[in-house]
Every structure is written in structure tokens, then in C-alpha cells.
C-alpha positions, -999 to +999 in steps of 0.1 A: -329+477-438-301+461-457-288+476-487-299+448-512-337+462-516-349+461-550-359+490-566-393+481-565-397+470-526-376+504-521-405+523-538-436+501-525-422+507-490-420+543-492-451+546-508-466+528-475-444+551-454-431+519-440-390+525-433-362+520-461-325+527-460-330+555-482-356+575-508-358+563-539-361+588-571-375+595-601-385+625-621-421+638-633-417+643-674-387+621-673-389+606-708-388+636-728-370+670-746-339+669-726-330+638-738-313+635-773-324+600-775-359+610-775-357+640-797-344+616-820-370+597-818-394+622-823-377+637-849-394+606-871-427+601-860-454+622-844-462+625-808-493+607-808-478+579-833-452+578-802-477+573-780-496+547-798-465+526-811-459+499-780-424+493-795-416+531-795-436+538-755-413+510-745-381+525-756-388+563-747-404+549-714-369+531-705-350+559-714-343+577-682-339+546-667-306+536-688-293+569-692-304+590-665-305+569-633-340+570-620-354+546-600-385+540-610-400+534-651-434+556-658-449+545-690-450+570-719-486+579-730-507+613-726-534+622-701-557+634-731-556+595-744-587+587-723-606+618-735-600+604-770-616+570-760-644+587-746-654+604-783-639+637-777-623+655-809-584+660-805-561+667-826-525+661-814-502+687-834-467+705-831-486+735-808-495+709-781-530+688-781-561+705-786-598+701-788-611+706-817-649+712-805-643+724-771-673+710-751-699+737-737-735+719-738-753+693-719-757+672-752-718+673-757-715+656-722-741+632-727-725+621-762-694+612-741-689+576-731-674+558-704-651+537-727-640+500-724-605+508-716-589+477-732-612+479-757-605+514-768-572+516-758-553+489-762-518+505-770-512+517-738-522+480-718-495+466-743-469+494-734-474+486-697-473+448-703-439+449-722-424+474-697-435+454-669-422+423-686-386+443-693-382+456-659-392+422-640-395+431-605-365+450-599-377+485-613-411+497-606-436+507-630-459+536-627-488+540-645-507+571-649-538+597-661-551+629-658-574+638-628-611+647-639-609+685-629-578+688-653-592+667-683-625+688-679-602+717-680-589+707-712-623+696-725-640+729-717-610+754-727-598+735-758-563+732-745-539+749-725-553+784-704-538+816-686-569+825-668-590+790-668-619+814-670-638+793-695-635+762-674-640+785-646-676+801-661-690+764-664-684+760-626-701+789-613-727+795-640-740+758-651-724+734-620-748+708-626-731+706-658-700+708-644-705+675-621-717+657-648-690+660-670-668+651-637-687+620-628-681+604-660-646+613-663-640+597-628-653+566-639-633+569-668-603+572-652-609+548-625-615+524-649-582+531-668-561+530-640-577+498-630-566+483-665-534+497-661-529+477-628-544+445-640-516+448-670-487+455-646-481+492-632-474+489-594-481+521-588-504+551-601-502+589-604-532+609-609-519+642-624-547+672-611-522+700-622-549+726-631-567+722-597-542+742-579-559+771-597-593+766-578-601+787-544-599+761-519-638+762-514-640+754-554-613+726-554-632+712-524-670+711-545-653+703-579-620+685-575-616+667-543-647+648-546-638+632-583-601+623-568-621+606-541-647+589-567-612+575-585-594+565-553-626+551-539-622+522-573-590+511-567-571+486-546-542+505-530-533+474-515-524+464-546-510+493-559-509+524-543-519+558-557-503+593-560-521+628-563-504+651-578-518+688-578-494+722-589-501+751-566-513+727-534-501+744-505-535+756-499-550+726-499-528+699-485-551+690-456-579+684-484-554+659-505-547+637-477-584+631-471-588+620-511-577+586-502-541+586-521-514+569-503-489+599-519-489+631-521-470+649-547-460+686-538-446+714-556-415+732-545-439+763-533-443+748-499-419+734-478-413+696-475-410+701-437-442+721-435-461+695-453-454+666-434-464+689-402-498+698-423-505+661-431-491+641-401-485+603-413-516+596-433-499+599-465-463+591-477-451+626-495-433+630-529-414+659-543-401+686-543-374+703-556-379+733-580-372+719-616-352+748-622-324+741-598-315+711-621-304+740-644-280+751-617-247+743-602-236+709-591-233+724-556-268+740-561-281+710-570-263+686-538-271+712-515-311+716-522-314+679-527-295+671-494-321+696-479-350+680-496-344+644-484-332+656-449-369+670-445-383+639-462-371+619-431-366+582-433-398+571-443-424+579-466-405+600-490-401+595-528-377+624-542-389+643-571-392+673-589-421+701-577-431+696-618-417+679-651-384+680-656-378+712-677-362+705-712-334+727-710-320+706-681-286+694-688-283+655-688-254+655-659-274+674-638-305+649-641-278+620-633-266+639-605-307+645-591-307+609-592-277+599-575-284+624-549-305+600-523-272+574-525-249+599-520-267+614-490-275+582-472-236+574-478-223+606-461-251+605-429-234+589-397 
């Protein structure tokens, strides 16, 4: 494998478990509050204005590439944008997004539509088209969406939750209503990701962050089949799909059966153990604890080197096990992104 391989080819080969010269690297939530340049833009516009302005969304999407050294660009947006397009009442304010009328009835589920993505969310795909034009073929572009279970949780809980009691009450007392909602969400997200790929995304990531709060048997019933439903509608020969679940230790084997090309795992599972458990069916992404980037350079080097060693020579993308923390020093983010190059040069 020659070192002249492009970042795009390296990333796509890693997703497909093909040999690469070294692991590619990027970070979840890489465009965000740890960057002063991002904060400067946010001081002028609201979060939702930023999401819906292709000019600004392109600018902040590119900041980590220009300032930190990541090897992939993920479009800047929010997982709740498709919910707004479905007709859910959403308020984006300083306390974070919230559903102003949490969903609790069959009538509310039936009122939600499966929207035409380009018609209802044109700004998302304009952002992708502009990013792809900026990046050319050298740097891969990632599109993303929230997974059906996580989005259902937002709709039913009304926002973030510590116990997830309201969504779980629906699962266990009105499962038929939950399944109707999840099916509609799966078809919405599949259409959204199809449109993202058509606009230029070369990889897509499905975030089912809250599915890790489910017991394995409940994951099997309420999250797994709808992840499968999304992935079954995607052309992964054209754009590989990544699945992320926070707290995935107990469900890794099931995640490997969803149809995703890549599993992005959190730091609570040893990467070598994850590889043993899922075999060579899927590539792996991760899985450094984001808090490691608050430590010393020596600690960052040691953890990333060990992660790269466990990830192996193919089928691994270096990333964090969750989003980068806002208090992360910029120098530490840069060191993390330089780790694969340093590691590969140090190997015999």
C-alpha cells in the first residue's frame, strides 16, 4: 500500500475492511464548542440558523479539517431536522432542542408524515453539495442521521432524559404504537440518507445513541429491526454505513447483524474484545474515551497507540467513543488526529 493514497480512498477501504497503509481518523462532534472559530460564528447566529444556512454550515463543517487535521468531514446539522420536516413541533433554544408537544397518542403518530427530503430539507443537501465541491475527491464527506429509536425517544420524552421512563413506558404498555412510530421514522431516515448520498455524501453514519439504554432483548425488539430497515434501503456499495450506539457492550453481536458496514463503539468495550466478538463481518470505529483528550500528551499518545494496535492493519477507523468534549484543548485534538501517522511511522 503506497503512502500516496488519498484520504477518501483510505477511509472507504477501511470501511470495507480492505488493507490500508494506516487507520484514518476523525472525531464525532468535531465541529463544535472546543473551537474558538465555531464559537465566534455561534455568537452571531442561533443554532438552528447555523444548521439551515448552507454558507455557515459549510464553513463550520470545514473548520476541523483546516484547524485540527481530521481526515474526514461530517456535514454540520442536527439529528432532529428530519423530525421537524415530519411535522413534529420543535424548539431550538439555548437549553438544547426540545419537542414542544411530546408525542403520546396514535393520532400524533398518524399525523407525522414521511417527507420528501429535498422538498422539506433542501438546505441539508445544498450543504452536502457545496462540501463535496470544496473537498473534491481527496477528503471523504460523511452524512448522518439519528436512528429511529433515538428519534422516537426525543419525540416521546420531549428532549433529553436521564431515565428514559416515558419512552420505555410506551414500549412496554403500547408496543404497537411504538412500532408504528419506529417504522415511520425508519422510512423517513432511509429516504433522508439516500438523498444525502445522492447529494454527495460518500459515507453515512446512523446515530442510535440512546439505544444503549435498552436491555438486550428490548434492543432486539425496538431498535435492531428499524436499524436493519434503514440499512436495507441504502446502497452501501456506493456509500458504506456506520452504526453508533453509546453503551453498546451488551449488544455488539446484534449490531453486527444490522447490515451496517462499520460499528462505531464507545470506550467501555476493549477494542480487541470487540473484534473477537464480531469477527471480520464489519469494520470498527473508535474507541478512545473523549476525556483522554483532557489529559497529558503522553497519555493521549499511549492510549491512541494502544487503540491503533488493537484496531489492526485493516477495518479500523480511529475515533472517539463519543463526541469530543467542549473543554478539549485544541492542541490535544490535533495530537489525537496526528496519532495514526506518528504510530505508522514508529512501526518497524
